[in-house]
C-alpha positions as CSV (number, residue, x, y, z in Angstrom):
1,M,104.0,44.1,190.6
2,V,100.5,45.4,191.4
3,R,98.3,47.1,188.8
4,W,99.0,50.7,189.9
5,Q,102.7,50.1,189.9
6,K,102.5,48.8,186.3
7,K,100.6,51.9,185.3
8,A,103.2,54.2,187.0
9,V,106.1,52.4,185.2
10,A,104.3,52.8,181.9
11,A,103.7,56.5,182.5
12,V,107.3,57.1,183.4
13,A,108.5,55.2,180.3
14,A,106.2,57.3,178.2
15,V,107.6,60.5,179.6
16,A,111.1,59.3,179.1
17,L,110.4,58.3,175.5
18,A,108.9,61.7,174.8
19,A,111.9,63.5,176.3
20,A,114.3,61.4,174.3
21,L,112.4,62.1,171.1
22,A,112.4,65.8,171.9
23,A,116.1,65.7,172.4
24,C,116.7,63.9,169.1
25,S,114.6,66.4,167.2
26,S,116.6,69.3,168.6
27,S,120.1,68.0,168.1
28,G,121.3,64.9,166.3
29,G,120.1,64.2,162.8
30,K,118.5,67.6,162.7
31,Q,117.1,68.8,159.3
32,K,115.9,72.2,158.5
33,E,113.3,73.7,156.1
34,Q,115.0,75.7,153.4
35,S,113.8,77.1,150.1
36,S,115.6,76.1,147.0
37,S,114.8,77.9,143.7
38,G,111.7,79.3,145.4
39,S,110.3,76.1,146.7
40,G,110.3,74.6,150.2
41,G,111.6,71.2,151.2
42,N,113.7,69.3,153.7
43,V,117.3,70.2,153.3
44,A,120.2,68.5,155.2
45,D,121.6,70.6,158.0
46,T,125.2,69.9,156.9
47,P,127.8,72.3,155.6
48,R,127.1,73.6,152.1
49,M,129.1,71.7,149.5
50,K,129.9,72.2,145.9
51,V,129.8,69.1,143.7
52,A,130.5,68.9,139.9
53,L,128.5,66.5,137.7
54,I,130.5,66.0,134.5
55,T,129.1,63.9,131.6
56,H,129.8,63.0,128.0
57,S,126.4,64.2,126.9
58,G,126.1,65.6,123.4
59,P,123.8,68.5,122.4
60,G,120.1,67.7,122.6
61,D,120.4,64.3,124.2
62,T,117.4,64.2,126.5
63,F,118.6,61.1,128.3
64,W,120.9,63.4,130.2
65,D,118.1,65.7,131.3
66,I,116.8,62.7,133.3
67,V,120.2,62.0,134.8
68,R,120.5,65.7,135.7
69,R,117.1,65.8,137.4
70,G,118.1,62.9,139.6
71,A,121.3,64.7,140.5
72,E,119.5,67.9,141.2
73,A,117.0,66.2,143.5
74,A,119.8,64.7,145.6
75,A,121.7,68.0,145.6
76,K,118.6,69.9,146.9
77,K,118.1,67.4,149.7
78,D,121.8,67.4,150.6
79,N,122.4,71.1,150.7
80,I,124.8,70.8,147.7
81,E,125.5,73.4,145.0
82,L,125.5,71.3,141.8
83,Q,127.7,72.4,138.9
84,Y,126.8,70.6,135.7
85,S,128.9,70.4,132.6
86,A,129.2,68.1,129.6
87,D,131.2,67.4,126.4
88,P,131.1,64.3,124.2
89,D,134.7,64.7,123.3
90,G,136.9,62.8,125.7
91,A,139.8,65.3,125.9
92,A,137.3,68.1,126.4
93,Q,135.5,66.2,129.2
94,A,138.9,65.5,130.8
95,N,139.5,69.3,130.8
96,L,136.2,69.8,132.6
97,V,137.4,67.5,135.3
98,Q,140.6,69.5,135.6
99,T,138.5,72.7,135.9
100,A,136.5,71.2,138.7
101,I,139.8,70.3,140.5
102,D,141.1,73.8,140.0
103,S,137.9,75.3,141.5
104,K,138.3,73.1,144.6
105,V,135.0,71.4,144.5
106,D,134.0,69.1,147.3
107,G,133.2,66.2,145.1
108,I,133.0,65.1,141.4
109,A,130.5,62.7,139.7
110,V,131.7,61.8,136.3
111,T,131.0,59.4,133.4
112,L,133.8,57.2,132.0
113,N,132.5,56.4,128.5
114,K,135.8,57.7,127.1
115,P,138.0,56.2,129.9
116,D,141.4,56.6,128.3
117,A,140.9,60.3,128.1
118,V,139.2,61.0,131.4
119,I,140.7,58.6,133.9
120,P,144.1,60.4,134.3
121,N,142.3,63.5,135.6
122,V,139.9,61.5,137.8
123,K,143.0,60.1,139.5
124,K,144.3,63.7,139.8
125,A,141.1,64.6,141.6
126,I,141.3,61.7,144.0
127,A,145.0,62.5,144.7
128,A,143.9,66.0,145.6
129,G,141.5,64.7,148.2
130,I,138.4,65.2,146.2
131,P,136.0,62.2,146.4
132,V,134.8,60.9,143.0
133,T,131.8,58.7,142.0
134,I,131.4,57.2,138.5
135,L,128.1,56.9,136.8
136,N,126.6,55.5,133.6
137,G,129.8,54.4,131.8
138,G,133.2,52.9,132.8
139,L,132.1,49.7,134.6
140,D,135.1,47.7,133.5
141,R,137.6,50.3,134.7
142,W,136.1,52.4,137.5
143,K,137.9,50.5,140.3
144,T,141.3,51.4,138.8
145,T,140.6,55.0,139.6
146,G,140.0,54.7,143.3
147,A,136.5,56.2,143.0
148,L,134.0,55.7,145.8
149,G,131.5,53.7,143.7
150,Y,129.9,53.1,140.3
151,F,126.2,53.7,139.5
152,G,124.8,52.3,136.3
153,Q,124.1,49.1,134.4
154,D,126.5,46.5,133.0
155,E,126.2,47.4,129.4
156,R,127.5,44.0,128.1
157,I,125.0,42.2,130.3
158,A,122.3,44.5,129.1
159,G,123.2,43.8,125.5
160,Q,123.2,40.0,126.2
161,A,119.8,40.2,127.7
162,T,118.6,42.1,124.7
163,G,120.1,39.5,122.4
164,E,118.2,36.7,124.3
165,K,115.0,38.7,124.0
166,L,115.5,39.2,120.2
167,K,115.9,35.4,119.8
168,Q,112.7,34.9,121.7
169,L,110.9,37.4,119.4
170,G,112.2,35.4,116.3
171,A,114.5,38.1,114.9
172,K,116.8,37.0,112.1
173,K,119.3,39.9,111.6
174,V,119.9,42.9,113.7
175,I,121.3,46.3,112.9
176,C,122.8,47.9,116.0
177,V,123.1,51.7,115.7
178,I,126.1,53.3,117.5
179,H,125.4,57.0,117.7
180,E,128.7,58.1,119.3
181,Q,132.1,57.1,118.0
182,G,134.5,55.7,120.7
183,N,131.8,55.4,123.4
184,V,132.7,52.1,125.1
185,S,129.3,51.7,126.7
186,L,127.6,51.7,123.3
187,E,130.1,49.3,121.9
188,A,129.5,47.0,124.8
189,R,125.8,47.0,124.2
190,C,126.2,45.9,120.6
191,Q,128.8,43.3,121.5
192,G,126.5,41.9,124.2
193,I,123.7,41.5,121.6
194,K,126.1,39.8,119.3
195,D,127.2,37.5,122.1
196,K,123.8,36.0,122.5
197,F,122.2,36.6,119.1
198,G,125.0,36.4,116.6
199,N,123.8,37.9,113.4
200,V,124.4,41.6,114.2
201,E,125.8,44.4,112.1
202,N,126.9,47.6,113.7
203,V,126.1,50.9,111.9
204,N,127.8,54.1,113.0
205,V,126.0,57.4,112.8
206,N,126.4,60.9,114.2
207,G,123.7,61.1,116.9
208,T,123.7,64.9,116.9
209,D,122.8,64.9,113.2
210,Q,119.2,63.6,113.1
211,P,118.7,64.1,109.3
212,G,122.0,62.4,108.6
213,T,121.2,59.5,110.9
214,Q,117.8,59.0,109.3
215,A,119.3,59.1,105.8
216,T,122.0,56.6,106.7
217,L,119.5,54.1,108.3
218,T,117.1,54.5,105.4
219,S,119.9,53.7,102.9
220,K,121.0,50.7,104.9
221,L,117.5,49.3,105.2
222,Q,116.9,49.7,101.5
223,A,120.1,47.9,100.7
224,D,119.7,45.1,103.2
225,K,116.3,43.4,103.0
226,T,117.4,40.7,105.4
227,A,117.6,43.1,108.4
228,D,114.4,42.6,110.4
229,Y,115.3,44.5,113.6
230,V,116.9,47.8,114.3
231,V,118.2,48.3,117.8
232,A,118.9,51.9,118.7
233,L,121.0,52.7,121.8
234,N,119.0,55.7,122.9
235,A,115.4,56.8,122.7
236,G,115.9,59.7,120.2
237,I,117.8,57.5,117.7
238,A,115.0,54.9,118.1
239,L,112.4,57.4,117.0
240,T,114.6,58.4,114.1
241,A,114.9,54.7,113.2
242,V,111.1,54.3,113.2
243,Q,110.9,57.0,110.5
244,A,113.8,55.4,108.5
245,V,112.0,52.1,108.4
246,K,109.0,53.9,106.9
247,D,111.1,55.8,104.4
248,A,112.8,52.6,103.3
249,G,109.6,50.7,102.9
250,S,111.1,48.1,105.2
251,S,109.2,45.6,107.5
252,A,112.0,45.8,110.1
253,K,110.9,46.3,113.7
254,V,112.6,48.8,116.1
255,A,113.8,48.2,119.7
256,S,115.6,50.7,121.9
257,F,117.7,51.3,124.9
258,D,116.5,54.0,127.3
259,M,113.2,55.7,128.0
260,S,111.6,59.1,127.3
261,K,108.2,60.7,127.2
262,E,108.0,60.1,123.5
263,M,109.1,56.5,123.9
264,V,106.1,55.7,126.1
265,K,103.8,56.4,123.1
266,A,106.0,54.5,120.7
267,V,105.9,51.4,122.9
268,Q,102.2,51.8,123.4
269,D,101.4,52.0,119.7
270,G,103.9,49.3,118.8
271,T,106.2,51.4,116.6
272,V,108.9,50.4,119.1
273,Q,108.7,46.8,120.4
274,F,110.5,47.3,123.7
275,A,113.0,49.6,125.5
276,V,115.8,48.6,127.9
277,D,115.6,50.9,130.9
278,Q,118.7,51.7,133.0
279,Q,117.0,54.2,135.3
280,P,119.1,57.3,134.6
281,Y,117.3,59.4,137.3
282,L,118.6,56.9,139.8
283,Q,122.1,57.1,138.4
284,G,122.3,60.8,138.8
285,Y,120.7,60.7,142.3
286,L,122.9,58.1,143.7
287,A,126.1,59.5,142.3
288,I,125.6,62.8,144.1
289,D,124.0,61.4,147.3
290,A,127.0,58.9,147.6
291,I,129.4,61.9,147.8
292,W,127.3,63.6,150.5
293,L,127.1,60.4,152.5
294,Y,130.8,59.9,152.3
295,K,131.6,63.5,153.2
296,T,129.2,63.7,156.1
297,N,129.3,60.1,157.5
298,G,132.2,58.2,155.9
299,D,129.7,55.9,154.1
300,T,130.2,54.0,150.9
301,I,127.7,52.2,148.8
302,G,128.1,48.9,147.1
303,G,130.6,47.1,149.3
304,G,133.3,47.7,146.7
305,D,131.2,46.5,143.8
306,A,129.1,48.4,141.2
307,T,125.6,49.4,142.2
308,L,123.5,48.3,139.2
309,T,120.5,50.3,138.1
310,G,119.5,48.2,135.2
311,P,118.6,46.6,132.9
312,A,114.9,46.2,132.8
313,F,112.7,45.6,129.8
314,I,109.7,48.0,129.2
315,D,107.1,46.8,126.7
316,K,103.3,46.9,126.3
317,S,102.9,44.6,129.2
318,N,104.3,47.0,131.8
319,I,104.5,50.4,130.1
320,A,101.6,51.7,132.2
321,A,103.6,51.2,135.4
322,V,106.3,53.8,134.3
323,Q,104.2,56.0,132.1
324,K,103.5,58.8,134.6
325,Y,107.2,58.9,135.6
326,A,108.4,59.1,132.0
327,E,105.9,61.9,131.4
328,A,107.2,63.7,134.4
329,G,110.7,63.4,133.0
330,T,112.1,61.1,135.7
331,R,112.1,57.8,133.7
């Protein structure tokens, strides 16, 4: 082929490519600009859906604010009306699932931290043709429901990794603080720590009663001088434990599951030794986005297995990498 012929072929190819790109931008995969709550952004050009996010959050638990932000980000992108509700009581949470079924939502994302109470209604939703995703809790039983997928960490493995870390740090006895009775995820964390560490005592508190929690932990630390580590299972309880250690005149150190803006400072100044991060923003985001992908393209995530979002350890060595995200309320 002579030089001018090569140039002509290249020119024709360029025109064809441009035409193809123009056709793609005006039809398949099209997205539109749409305002959501007064702000612009790319919103999927798919039929408007209504999806319920139902968790076991108790009042004032800021962990769930992060989960909700992730869910809201996915909902905004996917042209979804997100309906959020929560109740720490298993029976009440199950009723919220039934309410979502009755209102004929297009999908449900739900936690299974009280599985015996909630699973029957999850199965009802699926039987009614409503796709369901599970997030945060219920790893051991989510497959029995027929749900599309699970997004969270394996709490037993997270606990085991924490137990190994505590051994490396030279801990002797650990108090593991369970702040919600009957929550299988919290129980699995403490059991995991015990699997690898051994000398662990569980202490039950009411996580919605901060003064009561502080008094219980102070009393325990005053009575048991052998306890040299307190492991809290959320960031708020960890900060309460820090104060309890001071009140008790104890030399015990504090470690935590989960992050928050306040936890960043606590890790930086050494009042909390480390935090176990399960990326709650990602859990909320994926649980909603997975429903949209299934409804619009028949996609599933995870290949039939759980999609794990943690654990990862955050300490002084890497806190700077997540600080700005925690301060923005997304880690």
